[in-house]
N, C-alpha and C positions, 0 to 999 in steps of 0.2 A: 351869463354868470355860471350856469351849470357847466358850460363847456370848459371854462378856465379851471374849475374845480377838479373835474375828473381827468382833464389833461395832465394836471400836476401829479395826480395819483398814478395815472397810467404810466407816467414816465418814471416812476420809481420801479472765472472764478479765481483761483487762489493766488492773490498777489500781495498787495501792500497793506490792506486795512488802514488806509491813510486818513479817512475822514471820520471825525467824531461828531460832526453836525452837518446838516444839509447846507451846502453852499449854493446860493441863488444870486444871479445877476441879470439885470434887464438889458437885452440887446435890441430892443425895439427902437428903430430910427424914426418912427412916425410921430411927429410932434402933436398930432391930433388924435392919438390912439384913444379909443373909448374905454379901454380896460387898464386898470392899475392894480398892482399887487404890492401892498406895503409890508406884508409879513407872510412868511411861510416857513414851517418847520416840520420835521419828522423826527420822532424819538421812539426808542433809542436808535442811535446810529453807531455802528453799522446796523442795517436792517437784517434780522435773522430770518432765514427761510428753511423750513416752515417756522412761523412765529407770528408775533403781534407787534404792530407799531401804532403810534398815535400821530394823527395828522392835524395841524392847525394852519389857518390861513386867514388873512384879511384882504378882501378884494372889493373892487368897485367897478361897476359898468355904468358909464355916463349916458349912453343912449342905446336904443334897442339894436340888436345885432341878429342878422339872419343867418342862413346856412353858410358854413365856411369849411375850409379844408385845413388839415394839419400835416406838416412835414416834420418827422422826428429823425434825428441823427444821433446814434449812440456809439460811443467808443469805450473799449475796455483799456484801462491804463496798466502798463507793465513797466518793468525797469528800463526797457530799451525803447519801446515805441508804442504809441496808442493804436490799438487794433480795431478797425471798424466792425461793428456788429451788423450782420445781414438781417434782412426781413425774412423771418421764418414763420409760416402760418399766421401772418399778420401781427407778429410780435417782433420787436426790434427796431431797426432803422427803416421805418415804413412811411408811406403816404396814405392818409385817410381822407377820402374825397367828401364825406358828409359827416360833420360833427353832430348834426341834428339826430341822426339815426345810430350813431356809433355805439352808445351804451346798449341799446337794444340789440345791435348786431353782435356785440361782445357776448351778450347773454344767450341769444338764440343759436349762434354759430359756435360758441365756446372755443374761441381761437386757441390752438395748441393744447387743448384740454385744460387750460388754466384760466382764461379770461372770463369765462362764464361766471365763475365764483366771484372774481373781483368786480365784474360788472354789476352783479346783484348787490354787492356791498356798497358800491358807489351810488347806485340807484336809491338804496335805503337811506344812506347818509343825506343825499340831496333832499329827499322827501321829508326827512326829519327837520330840515331847515326851510321847509315850505317852498322848495324849488322843484318844479316839474322837470324831470331829467331830459325829456325829449321835446320840450316846448321850443318852437321856432316861429317867429323870432323871439329871442330872449329880451324881456323888458329891462330898463335901467333898474339897478338895485345895488345895495351894499350888503355884503355877506361876510360874516365873521364866524369861522369854524374853530372850535376849541377842543383839542385832544380827543378827536373822534377815533375810535379804535377800529383798525383794519387787520383782519387775519390773513396773513400770506400763506397760501396752501403750499404743499410740496410741489417742487418743480417737476413737470413731466419729463420723461427721459429725453425727449427731443430738444428740451431746453436745459438739460442738466449742466451744460457748460456755462450757463448764465446765472448760476446760483451763488457764486462767491467772487469777490473782487472789487475793484474800484472803477467807477464809471463816470464819464462825462456825457451829458446829453444836451443837445440843442433842439429846442422846440419852437416852431414857427407856425402861426395860425393866420390865415388869409381869408378875407371875405370872398365868397365865390362869385359875386356879381361885380363889386367895385374893385376887387383885387387889393383893397386896403389891408395893410398889415395890422392885425388886431392884437397880436401877442408875440413876443419873442423872449425866450428865457434860456439862459445857460445854467445847467445844474451840475453839481458834483456830489456824488454820494457813494457809499460803500454797502455791499451786500456780503453776508457770511452765511455759511451753512450752520444749521442747528447741530450741536454736538451730539454724538452717539457713542455708546460704549465707553471704552477706555479714554477716548478723547475728552470726555466731560471732566475727568479728573485733572486735566491740564488746562482747562479753560478754553479749549478749542472748539 
């Protein structure tokens, strides 16, 4: 369950500002999947960087799940073509081999000078809902998160191009032993830069 939660968070420039709410669709073809997500939202949308957003989700895990891997594919939407986002310092379209250790790795390695901050917030959120962030296997449970506040820090220069725009993301999670698909989500969301100087007068 903790895996599903921070995966969704983890998975959240200047083009369309198309999305006013998080769009989520299930792409899991496994009829016996142990994980279900009946609701997920992020507000406000677009997400402002740096800034604050509120995360809500209803999730259920029907049986215990051991270590697993995650494949994330992110594309930036433009007027003409969707541009694949590369994996840079473990942020972007990346593969993560162990979700049991991923939050701790985010914190200790501080990927791209950004993910240490976010990893600590995810860890704190999970503990506030009595979920141990690095427990493996995860036991069956139902989890309902309501309007948990996440602070998005300033984007480091290496990721400055990732700070505004409309994005699609495909997230797939697979059990490392059985190869069972545990989760598949397609997401659409928008990011925008916080206004500075004269731009604030024009709502930009």
